matplotlib code that plots the C-alpha trace (Angstrom):
import matplotlib.pyplot as plt

x = [3.7, 5.5, 9.4, 10.8, 14.5, 15.3, 17.3, 14.3, 12.5, 11.3, 11.3, 8.4, 7.2, 7.2, 5.9, 2.8, 2.1, 2.0, -0.5, -2.7, -2.1, -6.1, -6.4, -7.7, -11.5, -13.8, -15.8, -14.0, -16.3, -15.3, -11.7, -12.4, -14.8, -12.1, -9.2, -11.6, -11.5, -8.3, -5.2, -4.8, -1.3, -1.4, 2.0, 2.3, 5.1, 5.9, 7.2, 7.5, 6.6, 4.6, 8.0, 10.3, 9.8, 10.5, 7.6, 6.3, 8.9, 12.3, 15.6, 18.0, 16.7, 16.3, 13.1, 12.8, 10.7, 7.7, 8.5, 7.3, 4.6, 3.2, 4.0, 2.1, -0.4, -2.6, -0.3, -3.2, -2.2, -5.1, -4.6, -4.8, -3.5, -6.0, -3.7, -0.4, 0.5, 1.0, -1.5, -4.6, -3.4, -3.3, -6.9, -8.7, -6.9, -8.0, -11.9, -13.3, -13.2, -12.0, -10.4, -13.7, -15.3, -12.7, -11.6, -8.1, -7.6, -3.9, -0.3, -0.1, -1.5, -4.8, -6.1, -8.9, -12.0, -13.7, -16.4, -14.2, -14.7, -11.3, -10.7, -9.0, -11.9, -14.2, -12.0, -11.4, -15.1, -15.2, -13.0, -9.6, -6.0, -4.9, -1.8, 0.1, 3.9, 5.6, 4.6, 0.7, 0.0, -3.5, -3.2, -0.7, -0.4, -3.4, -5.7, -8.6, -7.2, -3.8, -3.6, -4.6, -7.6, -8.7, -8.7, -5.1, -4.4, -0.7, 1.4, 5.0, 6.1, 5.8, 2.9, 3.8, 4.6, 7.8, 9.5, 9.6, 11.8, 14.6, 15.5, 17.6, 15.0, 15.5, 12.0, 9.2, 5.6, 5.0, 1.1, 0.4, 3.9, 7.2, 10.3, 13.7, 16.5, 19.7, 21.9, 20.7, 21.2, 24.1, 23.5, 24.3, 23.4, 22.5, 19.3, 17.6, 13.9, 12.6, 14.6, 12.4, 9.4, 10.2, 10.7, 7.7, 5.2, 7.2, 6.5, 2.6, 2.6, 3.9, 1.7, -1.4, -0.9, -4.3, -7.1, -6.9, -5.2, -5.2, -1.6, -0.9, 2.9, 3.1, 6.8, 8.7, 11.4, 11.7, 10.9, 14.1, 15.2, 14.2, 16.4, 19.1, 19.3, 20.9, 22.3, 19.0, 18.4, 19.2, 20.5, 22.6, 26.5, 26.2, 24.0, 24.0, 24.3, 27.8, 30.1, 27.0, 28.6, 25.6, 24.9, 25.2, 21.1, 20.0, 22.3, 20.9, 17.3, 18.2, 19.0, 16.2, 13.5, 15.7, 15.4, 11.4, 11.9, 13.7, 11.1, 8.8, 10.6, 11.2, 7.5, 6.2, 8.9, 7.6, 3.9, 5.0, 7.0, 4.0, 1.9, -0.3, 0.5, -2.7, -5.0, -3.2, -3.7, -1.1, -2.0, 1.5, 1.5, 2.6, 0.8, 1.5, 4.0, 8.0, 9.5, 12.0, 13.6, 16.9, 18.7, 16.9, 16.5, 13.3, 14.2, 17.4, 15.4, 12.2, 10.6, 7.1, 7.2, 5.4, 3.4, 3.6, 4.4, 5.4, 4.7, 2.5, 0.8, -2.4, -1.2, -0.8, 2.9, 1.6, -1.3, -1.2, 0.5, 1.3, -0.7, -0.2, -2.1, -1.2, -3.9, -2.6, -4.8, -7.6, -6.1, -4.7, -0.8, 0.1, -2.9, -2.4, -5.5, -6.8, -9.2, -9.6, -10.0, -8.6, -7.4, -11.2, -12.0, -9.9, -11.9, -15.2, -12.4, -11.3, -14.6, -15.9, -12.9, -13.6, -17.6, -17.9, -19.9, -18.5, -20.1, -22.4, -21.5, -18.2, -16.9, -15.5, -16.3, -15.3, -12.4, -12.8, -14.3, -11.7, -8.9, -10.5, -10.8, -14.7, -17.2, -16.2, -18.9, -17.0, -17.0, -18.4, -15.7, -12.8, -11.6, -8.9, -8.4, -5.3, -4.6, -0.5, 0.4, -3.2, -6.3, -6.1, -8.3, -9.1, -11.3, -11.2, -14.4, -13.9, -11.0, -11.3, -9.0, -9.3, -6.9, -7.9, -4.4, -6.1, -9.8, -9.8, -8.1, -9.8, -10.0, -7.5, -8.8, -7.0, -7.8, -5.4, -6.5, -4.3, -2.4, -1.5, 1.3, -1.5, 0.9, -2.8, -5.0, -8.1, -10.1, -10.8, -11.9, -13.9, -16.2, -19.1, -16.7, -15.6, -18.9, -19.6, -16.3, -17.0, -19.9, -18.3, -15.7, -18.8, -20.9, -17.4, -16.5, -18.5, -17.1, -14.6, -13.9, -10.4, -9.6, -11.4, -11.1, -8.1, -6.5, -3.5, -0.6, 1.3, 4.0, 7.6]
y = [10.5, 7.2, 6.4, 3.0, 2.9, 0.5, -1.6, -3.6, -2.7, -6.7, -7.5, -4.9, -6.6, -10.6, -9.4, -7.0, -9.3, -12.3, -10.5, -10.0, -13.5, -15.8, -18.0, -21.3, -21.0, -23.3, -24.7, -26.3, -25.3, -21.9, -22.0, -24.6, -22.0, -19.4, -21.0, -21.7, -17.9, -17.4, -15.0, -11.8, -10.4, -7.1, -6.1, -2.5, -1.4, 2.8, 4.1, 1.0, 1.2, -1.3, -2.3, -3.2, -6.8, -9.4, -11.0, -7.4, -7.2, -5.5, -7.5, -5.8, -5.7, -9.6, -10.2, -14.1, -14.4, -12.3, -13.8, -16.9, -15.3, -14.2, -18.0, -19.7, -16.9, -14.5, -11.7, -8.6, -6.4, -3.7, -2.9, 0.6, 2.6, 4.9, 7.7, 8.9, 10.2, 8.4, 9.4, 9.4, 6.6, 4.7, 6.1, 4.8, 1.5, 1.4, 2.8, 1.7, 5.5, 6.6, 10.4, 11.8, 10.8, 10.3, 12.1, 12.5, 13.2, 14.7, 14.3, 16.3, 16.1, 15.6, 12.8, 10.1, 10.6, 8.7, 7.8, 6.8, 3.1, 1.0, -2.7, -3.4, -2.6, -4.6, -7.5, -6.8, -6.9, -10.5, -11.8, -11.2, -10.2, -6.9, -5.4, -2.8, -2.0, 0.6, 3.5, 5.0, 8.8, 8.8, 10.5, 11.9, 11.4, 12.8, 12.7, 10.2, 8.7, 6.9, 3.3, 2.4, 4.4, 2.8, -0.9, -1.9, -3.8, -3.6, -0.6, 0.2, 2.7, 6.2, 8.0, 11.4, 10.2, 13.1, 11.6, 8.3, 9.2, 8.5, 4.9, 5.6, 7.1, 8.6, 7.6, 5.6, 5.3, 1.8, 2.1, 5.0, 5.4, 6.9, 4.6, 5.8, 4.7, 5.4, 4.0, 6.4, 9.6, 12.1, 11.0, 7.6, 4.2, 1.7, 0.6, 0.4, 0.4, -1.5, -4.6, -3.6, -3.8, -6.7, -8.7, -7.0, -8.6, -12.1, -12.3, -11.2, -14.2, -15.9, -14.9, -15.4, -18.9, -19.7, -17.3, -15.5, -12.3, -9.3, -8.2, -5.0, -4.0, -0.9, -0.9, 2.1, 0.6, 1.9, 5.5, 7.4, 10.2, 13.4, 15.0, 13.7, 15.3, 13.4, 10.0, 10.0, 6.5, 4.6, 1.4, -0.7, -0.8, -4.3, -4.3, -6.3, -4.8, -2.7, -4.6, -3.2, -0.1, 1.5, 5.3, 5.0, 5.9, 3.2, 0.6, 1.9, 1.2, -1.9, -2.8, -1.4, -3.4, -6.3, -6.5, -5.9, -9.6, -10.7, -9.5, -11.1, -14.7, -14.5, -14.0, -16.6, -19.3, -18.1, -18.9, -22.2, -23.1, -22.8, -24.8, -21.1, -21.3, -22.8, -20.6, -17.3, -14.7, -12.6, -9.5, -7.1, -3.9, -0.4, 2.9, 4.2, 4.8, 5.3, 8.1, 9.8, 11.5, 10.8, 11.1, 8.4, 8.4, 6.1, 5.3, 3.7, 0.3, 1.3, 1.4, 2.1, -0.3, 0.6, 3.2, 7.3, 8.9, 8.0, 9.6, 12.4, 12.1, 10.7, 8.5, 5.1, 5.5, 7.3, 5.0, 2.0, -0.6, -4.5, -6.3, -10.3, -12.6, -15.6, -18.0, -21.6, -24.4, -21.9, -19.8, -21.5, -20.7, -18.8, -16.6, -14.2, -11.3, -7.9, -7.3, -4.0, -3.3, -0.2, -0.1, 0.7, -2.7, -4.2, -3.5, -6.0, -8.1, -8.7, -8.4, -11.3, -13.2, -12.7, -13.4, -10.0, -7.0, -4.3, -0.4, 0.6, 4.3, 2.9, 3.0, -0.5, -4.3, -7.4, -8.9, -12.3, -14.0, -12.2, -13.5, -16.7, -17.3, -16.7, -14.8, -10.8, -8.1, -4.4, -0.8, 1.2, 3.5, 4.3, 7.9, 10.1, 13.2, 15.2, 18.5, 19.0, 20.9, 22.7, 20.0, 17.3, 14.6, 11.1, 8.7, 4.9, 3.8, 0.5, 0.7, 4.7, 6.9, 10.5, 13.2, 16.9, 18.7, 21.3, 22.8, 25.0, 22.5, 20.5, 16.7, 14.1, 11.2, 7.6, 3.9, 1.8, -1.0, -0.4, 2.4, 1.8, 4.0, 7.0, 8.5, 9.1, 11.9, 11.1, 13.7, 15.4, 12.3, 10.7, 13.6, 11.7, 9.5, 12.9, 14.1, 11.0, 10.7, 14.2, 13.8, 11.0, 13.1, 15.6, 12.7, 11.2, 13.6, 15.1, 19.0, 19.4, 22.4, 20.4, 20.1, 22.5, 22.3, 24.7, 26.5, 26.2, 27.3, 30.2, 29.6, 30.8]
z = [27.5, 28.0, 26.3, 25.8, 24.9, 21.5, 23.9, 25.4, 22.2, 21.3, 25.1, 25.3, 22.0, 23.4, 27.0, 25.3, 22.4, 25.2, 27.2, 24.7, 23.1, 23.2, 26.2, 25.8, 24.6, 27.2, 23.7, 21.3, 18.5, 19.1, 18.2, 15.4, 13.5, 14.1, 12.5, 9.6, 8.7, 6.9, 8.0, 5.9, 5.5, 3.7, 2.7, 0.9, -0.6, -0.5, -4.4, -6.1, -9.7, -11.5, -13.5, -10.5, -10.3, -12.2, -12.7, -14.2, -16.5, -14.2, -15.8, -13.3, -9.9, -8.5, -6.8, -6.7, -3.7, -5.1, -8.6, -6.7, -5.1, -8.3, -9.6, -6.8, -7.1, -9.1, -10.8, -11.7, -14.8, -14.4, -10.4, -9.3, -6.4, -4.2, -5.4, -6.8, -3.5, 0.0, 2.3, -0.1, -1.3, 2.6, 2.9, 0.1, 1.5, 5.2, 4.6, 1.1, -0.7, -3.3, -3.4, -4.6, -1.6, 1.1, 4.3, 3.1, -0.5, -0.2, 1.5, 5.0, 8.4, 8.3, 10.3, 10.0, 12.1, 14.5, 12.3, 9.3, 9.3, 8.4, 7.4, 10.9, 12.9, 10.3, 10.5, 14.3, 14.8, 13.2, 15.8, 14.2, 15.9, 14.1, 13.5, 11.4, 11.5, 9.1, 8.0, 9.0, 7.4, 8.3, 12.0, 14.3, 17.9, 19.7, 17.3, 16.5, 13.2, 14.8, 14.5, 17.8, 17.2, 14.4, 14.5, 15.0, 18.6, 17.7, 16.2, 15.4, 13.2, 12.0, 12.1, 10.5, 6.9, 6.2, 9.3, 7.6, 5.0, 7.7, 7.5, 11.1, 13.0, 16.8, 17.5, 16.2, 17.8, 19.5, 20.2, 21.9, 23.2, 21.6, 21.6, 21.4, 19.4, 20.6, 18.3, 16.0, 17.9, 16.7, 13.0, 13.7, 11.9, 14.2, 13.6, 10.0, 10.7, 8.0, 9.9, 13.0, 10.9, 9.4, 13.1, 14.7, 11.5, 12.3, 16.3, 15.4, 13.1, 15.8, 18.7, 16.7, 15.3, 17.1, 15.8, 12.7, 12.0, 10.2, 9.2, 7.8, 7.0, 5.3, 4.8, 3.8, 1.0, -1.5, -0.6, -0.8, 2.0, 0.2, 2.9, 1.5, -1.7, -4.3, -2.6, -0.6, -0.9, 2.7, 2.9, 5.1, 4.2, 3.5, 0.6, -3.0, -6.2, -4.7, -7.9, -10.5, -12.3, -11.8, -10.3, -6.4, -6.0, -8.6, -6.7, -3.4, -4.7, -6.6, -2.7, -1.1, -3.2, -2.9, 0.7, 0.2, -1.8, 1.2, 3.7, 1.4, 1.7, 5.2, 5.9, 3.8, 4.9, 8.5, 7.8, 6.2, 9.4, 11.8, 8.9, 8.1, 4.7, 3.5, 5.9, 5.0, 2.1, 1.1, -0.8, -2.4, -3.9, -3.5, -2.7, -6.0, -9.3, -9.4, -8.0, -9.2, -5.7, -3.7, -7.3, -8.7, -12.5, -13.0, -16.7, -15.1, -14.5, -16.2, -13.6, -14.8, -17.4, -20.6, -18.3, -19.1, -15.8, -12.1, -8.7, -8.6, -12.5, -12.9, -15.9, -15.5, -14.4, -11.5, -10.1, -12.1, -9.3, -8.9, -7.3, -6.7, -4.2, -3.4, -1.2, -1.5, -2.3, -3.0, -5.8, -8.9, -9.5, -12.1, -13.0, -14.8, -15.0, -16.7, -13.8, -13.0, -9.4, -6.9, -3.1, -2.5, -3.0, -0.3, 2.1, 1.0, -0.2, 3.7, 4.7, 2.4, 3.5, 7.3, 7.0, 7.9, 6.7, 5.0, 5.4, 3.3, 2.3, 0.6, -3.1, -3.4, -4.3, -3.2, -5.5, -3.9, -7.5, -9.4, -7.1, -6.5, -10.4, -10.5, -12.6, -11.2, -10.9, -11.9, -11.9, -14.1, -13.7, -11.6, -10.0, -8.6, -8.0, -6.8, -5.0, -4.5, -7.7, -7.5, -8.7, -11.3, -11.9, -13.8, -14.5, -16.3, -17.5, -19.1, -22.2, -21.6, -19.2, -19.2, -17.2, -17.1, -15.4, -14.8, -13.8, -17.0, -19.2, -21.9, -20.7, -22.6, -23.9, -23.9, -25.2, -22.6, -24.7, -27.6, -26.5, -22.7, -22.3, -23.2, -26.3, -28.6, -26.9, -28.6, -27.4, -30.7, -32.3, -29.7, -28.8, -27.5, -24.9, -23.8, -23.0, -21.1, -18.8, -18.1, -16.5, -14.5, -13.2, -11.8, -10.7, -8.9, -6.5, -3.5, -2.5, 0.0, 2.1, 3.2, 0.1, -2.8, -6.7, -6.4, -9.9, -11.4, -9.8, -11.7, -14.1, -13.1]

ax = plt.figure().add_subplot(projection="3d")
ax.plot(x, y, z, "-o")
ax.set_aspect("equal")
plt.show()
């Protein structure tokens, strides 16, 4: 195992990425052909709620860059995360499979297998440079599921999602090597990890201007450092909102979201400066709904908007997330779409953008037509299961949404067209719909020894 120290971090980046910088192609036509493929940037926030952005109704937290992203692109109102917690949501995003079929269906240390094909592998095969910077959660060191073994040529970040709670880490992973941060030893706060991920992302863009690239930026903002208890929202001391008469955790959460917004602004400005703007499609979303951790009360900012529930719920507040897509010259500015889609649709969407073939054994559909404002094929249904609190399931089919809170409980049924807050359970009034939704729940999952159907935990 090799170790690097943080004071040489970005010297290492420049030297290593320079070694990957493509040499001049012998045939000019080959360069032209590659440049026709759009760059793909996917920015994934951590525990950001549906209502945490100005363009989704937030009134207190300032998000001017994300609001501009929406104004210059398309904003989706019915996009869903892969799950209501971190690892399974990211597994769905990377592999195109929902949690009834995915290998990783809950948080833990389970790793992607060698035969699990990721979006990075598909795009790399199509000639893309691939880089990921932030939080992985799909395989620890020496497993088959590390980023470098799943299609990413460049990687900096946390492999372990629990260690990712700490914004001042003593170590991160730089490809397959540990990178030590002496400035953070002995509880010192010298290196804020988010700033490193942002800098790594812009460096990666700079070094890959002459061929298509896929940049995956799964940042940790605004996740709480759960180990810090009731004041676990870590942010540098010069953060904004210090004068607001709010509880300190809420000030810090707002500062985290604004810091994330600034990162989006810097990436957009960097793309424009390098004249890559019109050949780059940018996606922005969150891995699940808002949390109630680190002293934060999700109702303070109405982080879920009008939706019921939060992280770890299969109600809309736990799984419906913001989704903004921008592609100058291709996406009509200011668009708003109610197209229903989910994280497992990203892999086939990215494959179509790259002119590549997606695996045939996935659950996703390409959403490129909807992104471009064209007629879109839709799913018959979307499915989720959740394993941290016993076994829960949810399914959406059209406007109908069914939730089962435990294997021995009856289905709850909601019409999201008239009741997106899921306040009026119609199960008793619509038995035929309940039977159909129950059938969809049974058909959607493949049994898993690693993620069996479990009874609910005993009541205290």
